[in-house]
C-alpha positions as CSV (number, residue, x, y, z in Angstrom):
1,M,22.0,-4.3,17.1
2,T,22.7,-0.7,17.2
3,K,20.3,1.8,15.3
4,P,21.3,3.9,12.6
5,T,22.7,7.4,13.5
6,N,22.0,10.5,11.3
7,N,21.9,14.2,10.8
8,P,18.7,15.7,9.4
9,K,20.5,18.8,8.7
10,L,23.0,17.4,6.4
11,K,25.3,19.7,4.0
12,L,25.3,17.7,0.7
13,L,27.9,17.5,-1.7
14,G,25.4,17.7,-4.7
15,F,22.1,15.5,-5.1
16,N,20.9,13.2,-2.6
17,N,21.1,9.9,-3.9
18,L,19.5,7.6,-1.0
19,T,16.7,5.7,-2.6
20,K,13.9,5.6,0.0
21,T,11.1,2.6,-1.1
22,L,7.8,1.6,0.9
23,S,6.2,-1.1,-0.4
24,F,2.4,-2.3,0.6
25,N,0.4,-5.1,0.3
26,I,-2.8,-4.2,1.0
27,Y,-5.7,-6.7,1.7
28,D,-9.2,-6.4,1.4
29,I,-11.7,-9.6,2.7
30,C,-15.1,-10.3,1.7
31,Y,-17.7,-12.8,2.2
32,A,-20.2,-13.9,-0.7
33,R,-22.2,-17.0,-0.3
34,S,-23.7,-17.4,-3.5
35,T,-21.6,-17.4,-7.1
36,Q,-23.7,-14.5,-8.1
37,H,-22.7,-12.6,-5.0
38,Q,-19.2,-13.4,-5.8
39,Q,-19.4,-12.2,-9.0
40,E,-21.0,-9.0,-8.3
41,Y,-18.3,-8.4,-5.3
42,I,-15.5,-8.6,-8.0
43,E,-17.3,-6.5,-10.6
44,Y,-17.8,-3.8,-7.4
45,I,-14.2,-3.8,-6.4
46,D,-13.1,-3.9,-10.1
47,E,-15.2,-0.6,-10.6
48,A,-14.0,0.8,-7.4
49,Y,-10.5,0.8,-7.7
50,N,-10.2,1.1,-11.2
51,A,-7.4,2.6,-13.4
52,E,-8.6,5.9,-13.0
53,R,-9.5,5.7,-9.5
54,L,-5.9,4.7,-8.9
55,T,-4.8,7.1,-10.9
56,A,-6.3,9.7,-8.7
57,I,-4.9,8.4,-5.2
58,L,-1.7,7.9,-6.9
59,T,-1.8,11.7,-7.7
60,E,-2.8,12.7,-4.4
61,V,0.2,10.6,-3.3
62,S,2.5,12.5,-5.3
63,D,1.3,15.9,-4.0
64,I,1.3,14.8,-0.7
65,I,5.2,13.7,-1.1
66,G,6.0,16.6,-2.7
67,A,6.7,15.3,-6.0
68,N,6.2,16.5,-9.5
69,I,4.1,13.8,-12.0
70,L,6.4,13.4,-15.0
71,N,4.8,10.5,-17.0
72,V,1.7,8.4,-16.4
73,A,1.0,4.9,-17.6
74,R,-2.3,2.7,-16.5
75,Q,-4.4,0.0,-17.9
76,D,-7.1,-2.2,-16.9
77,Y,-7.2,-5.7,-17.2
78,D,-9.8,-8.2,-18.4
79,P,-11.4,-9.8,-16.7
80,Q,-10.4,-7.8,-13.5
81,G,-7.6,-5.6,-12.2
82,A,-5.7,-2.6,-12.8
83,S,-2.1,-1.4,-12.7
84,V,-0.9,2.2,-12.5
85,T,2.4,3.5,-12.7
86,M,4.1,6.8,-12.5
87,L,7.2,8.4,-13.0
88,I,7.9,11.4,-10.6
89,S,10.6,13.9,-9.6
90,E,12.0,16.1,-6.4
91,G,10.3,19.8,-7.2
92,H,8.6,21.7,-9.9
93,H,9.5,21.6,-13.9
94,D,8.6,25.0,-15.1
95,G,7.4,24.8,-19.0
96,L,7.3,20.7,-18.6
97,H,4.6,19.1,-21.1
98,I,2.8,16.2,-19.4
99,P,1.4,14.2,-21.8
100,Q,-2.4,13.4,-20.8
101,P,-3.1,9.5,-20.7
102,D,-6.1,7.8,-22.7
103,K,-8.7,5.9,-21.0
104,E,-7.3,2.5,-21.1
105,S,-4.0,2.8,-19.7
106,V,-2.1,4.8,-16.9
107,V,1.8,4.5,-16.3
108,G,3.2,7.8,-14.5
109,H,7.2,8.3,-14.4
110,L,9.4,10.2,-11.9
111,D,12.6,11.6,-12.1
112,K,14.8,9.0,-10.3
113,S,11.3,8.1,-8.6
114,H,8.5,6.1,-9.2
115,I,4.8,5.3,-7.5
116,T,2.8,1.8,-8.6
117,V,-0.2,0.2,-7.8
118,H,-1.4,-3.2,-9.2
119,T,-4.7,-5.0,-8.3
120,Y,-5.7,-8.4,-8.1
121,P,-9.4,-9.2,-7.1
122,E,-10.0,-13.0,-6.6
123,T,-12.2,-15.7,-5.4
124,H,-12.1,-18.7,-3.4
125,P,-14.2,-21.4,-5.3
126,D,-15.9,-23.3,-2.8
127,A,-15.1,-21.5,1.0
128,G,-17.7,-18.3,0.0
129,I,-14.2,-16.1,0.6
130,S,-13.4,-13.4,-1.9
131,T,-10.3,-11.1,-1.3
132,F,-8.6,-7.8,-3.3
133,R,-5.0,-7.1,-2.9
134,A,-3.6,-3.9,-3.6
135,D,0.3,-3.7,-4.4
136,I,1.5,-0.4,-3.8
137,D,5.3,1.1,-4.1
138,V,6.4,4.4,-3.7
139,S,10.2,4.9,-4.5
140,T,11.7,8.2,-4.0
141,C,15.2,9.6,-4.5
142,G,16.1,13.1,-3.0
143,K,14.3,14.9,0.0
144,I,11.0,13.9,-0.7
145,S,10.2,10.9,1.2
146,P,7.3,8.4,0.5
147,L,6.3,8.0,4.2
148,K,4.3,11.3,4.3
149,A,1.9,9.4,2.4
150,L,1.7,6.3,4.4
151,N,-1.5,7.2,6.7
152,F,-3.5,8.1,3.3
153,L,-2.8,5.4,1.3
154,I,-3.8,2.6,4.2
155,K,-6.9,5.0,4.4
156,S,-7.7,5.1,0.7
157,F,-8.0,1.3,0.6
158,E,-10.2,0.7,3.6
159,S,-7.8,-2.2,4.6
160,D,-8.2,-5.3,6.6
161,I,-4.5,-6.2,6.5
162,V,-1.7,-4.4,5.6
163,V,2.0,-5.4,5.3
164,M,4.7,-2.7,4.8
165,D,8.1,-2.5,3.7
166,Y,10.3,0.4,4.1
167,R,14.2,0.2,2.7
168,V,16.5,3.0,2.4
169,R,18.9,2.2,-0.4
170,G,22.7,3.5,-1.4
171,F,24.3,6.4,0.0
172,T,24.8,10.2,0.0
173,R,27.7,12.4,0.9
174,N,28.3,15.4,2.9
175,V,30.4,18.3,1.8
176,R,33.5,16.6,3.2
177,G,32.8,13.7,1.3
178,M,31.8,10.9,4.1
179,K,29.0,8.7,3.4
180,H,25.8,9.0,4.9
181,F,23.4,5.6,4.4
182,I,20.2,7.2,5.9
183,D,19.5,10.6,6.1
184,H,16.2,10.7,8.8
185,S,15.7,8.9,11.8
186,I,13.7,5.9,11.9
187,D,13.2,3.3,14.5
188,S,9.7,1.6,13.0
189,I,7.5,2.4,10.5
190,Q,4.8,2.3,13.3
191,N,6.6,6.0,14.0
192,F,4.8,7.3,10.9
193,I,1.3,6.0,11.2
194,S,-1.7,8.0,12.7
195,R,-2.9,7.8,16.1
196,D,-6.5,7.0,15.0
197,I,-5.1,4.3,12.7
198,K,-2.9,2.7,15.6
199,D,-6.1,2.3,17.8
200,R,-8.0,0.0,14.8
201,Y,-5.4,-2.0,14.3
202,D,-3.0,-5.0,16.2
203,M,0.4,-4.4,14.7
204,V,3.6,-6.6,14.5
205,D,7.2,-5.1,13.9
206,V,10.4,-6.7,12.3
207,N,13.2,-4.4,11.6
208,V,16.7,-5.1,11.2
209,Y,18.4,-1.3,11.7
210,Q,21.8,-2.1,10.4
211,E,20.4,-2.5,6.6
212,T,17.8,0.2,6.9
213,I,15.1,-2.4,6.5
214,F,12.0,-1.7,8.6
215,H,8.3,-4.6,8.2
216,T,5.5,-4.2,9.8
217,K,2.2,-5.7,9.4
218,M,-1.4,-5.0,10.6
219,R,-4.5,-6.2,10.9
220,L,-7.7,-4.7,11.9
221,K,-8.9,-5.7,15.8
222,E,-12.6,-6.2,15.4
223,L,-14.3,-8.4,13.2
224,D,-17.6,-6.8,12.8
225,L,-19.0,-9.4,10.3
226,D,-21.9,-7.2,8.8
227,T,-19.1,-5.4,7.0
228,Y,-17.5,-8.5,5.6
229,L,-20.7,-10.0,3.8
230,F,-21.5,-8.9,0.4
231,G,-25.1,-8.8,-0.9
232,E,-26.7,-10.0,2.7
233,G,-26.4,-8.6,6.3
234,V,-25.7,-11.0,9.6
235,S,-29.4,-10.6,10.7
236,E,-30.4,-12.5,7.7
237,L,-28.6,-15.6,8.8
238,P,-29.0,-18.3,11.3
239,P,-26.8,-18.2,14.2
240,R,-24.8,-21.1,13.1
241,E,-23.9,-20.0,9.7
242,S,-23.3,-16.9,11.2
243,K,-20.9,-18.6,13.3
244,R,-19.4,-20.6,10.6
245,I,-18.6,-17.5,8.1
246,R,-17.0,-15.4,11.2
247,E,-14.6,-18.6,11.5
248,R,-14.0,-18.6,8.0
249,V,-13.4,-14.7,7.6
250,N,-11.2,-15.2,10.7
251,H,-9.2,-18.0,9.3
252,E,-8.9,-16.1,6.2
253,I,-7.2,-13.2,7.8
254,M,-4.9,-15.1,10.2
255,E,-3.4,-16.8,6.9
256,I,-2.8,-13.6,5.3
257,F,-1.5,-12.3,8.4
258,Y,1.1,-14.8,9.2
259,G,1.6,-15.6,5.7
260,R,1.0,-19.2,6.1
261,N,-1.5,-21.8,5.4
262,I,-3.2,-22.8,8.8
263,Q,-5.0,-26.1,9.3
264,R,-8.6,-25.6,10.9
C-alpha cells in the first residue's frame, strides 16, 4: 500500500476540479432517569442546536475555510431536529445579492461546494439514555479545504463521540495535461486535529491511501458521570445506582463507537 504523492504547488490548467469532502457523525450522550427529565433534555438540545444556531456554526465554518456563501436554507422540525444547507463558492463575488433566510428554514448553497448539517435528538424508551446526533458534510471544490474547519466543528458540538470520513474525488490537470488525483499531503485526518483535542480523545484510524479515503473515530477518554446526568448530580445518587448508570452510559458509548450491538 503506497501513499499518494503530490505537489502542493501545482500549476493547474484551469480550475481545480478536485472535490474534497469531510463528513462527520457527532454524538452527545446523556442519562435522564425520569420521563420528565428525558423530555427536558430533548427540548434543551433541540433549542441549543436549532436551525438559527446551526446556521451560525456553518457560517463560521465558511469563514474559516475561506468560502463565500451563495445561498442558505434551514428548517426546524416538529417534534425535534433541524437541518441547514449552505451553497458556497471559492473566493468573493462582488455585487452578488445573497437572499436572507426566513426564520423557519435555512439552506446554504456554494458554487460547486456545500455545507450541510442535520440533527437527530432521541431517547431510549426504557434505559434512560438519550442521544443527540449531528450529521455534518463539508464538500468543497477548488483550493479551499474542509479540513481547516475540523477542530472548530469538533469543539462546537461538545462531542462525546466523533466519526469522520474524508475523501478526495475526481482529478485536476496541471499545465502539461497530467492528471492529479490529490493536491495535498495527508496520512490521516489526525494530522489536522489540534493537540488539545487529541489529549482528550482515544482515536482509531482506517485509511485506504490508494483510494484517498481516510476514516477516524474518536471517543472521550474520561467518563465523568456528572457531565452525562441531566436533572440530577452524582452526589444525589446511591453508589449502586451511580455504578449502574455509569455502566449504561459506557455501554451506549461503546456500541456507538464500534457501530454494533454489544451484549451486556
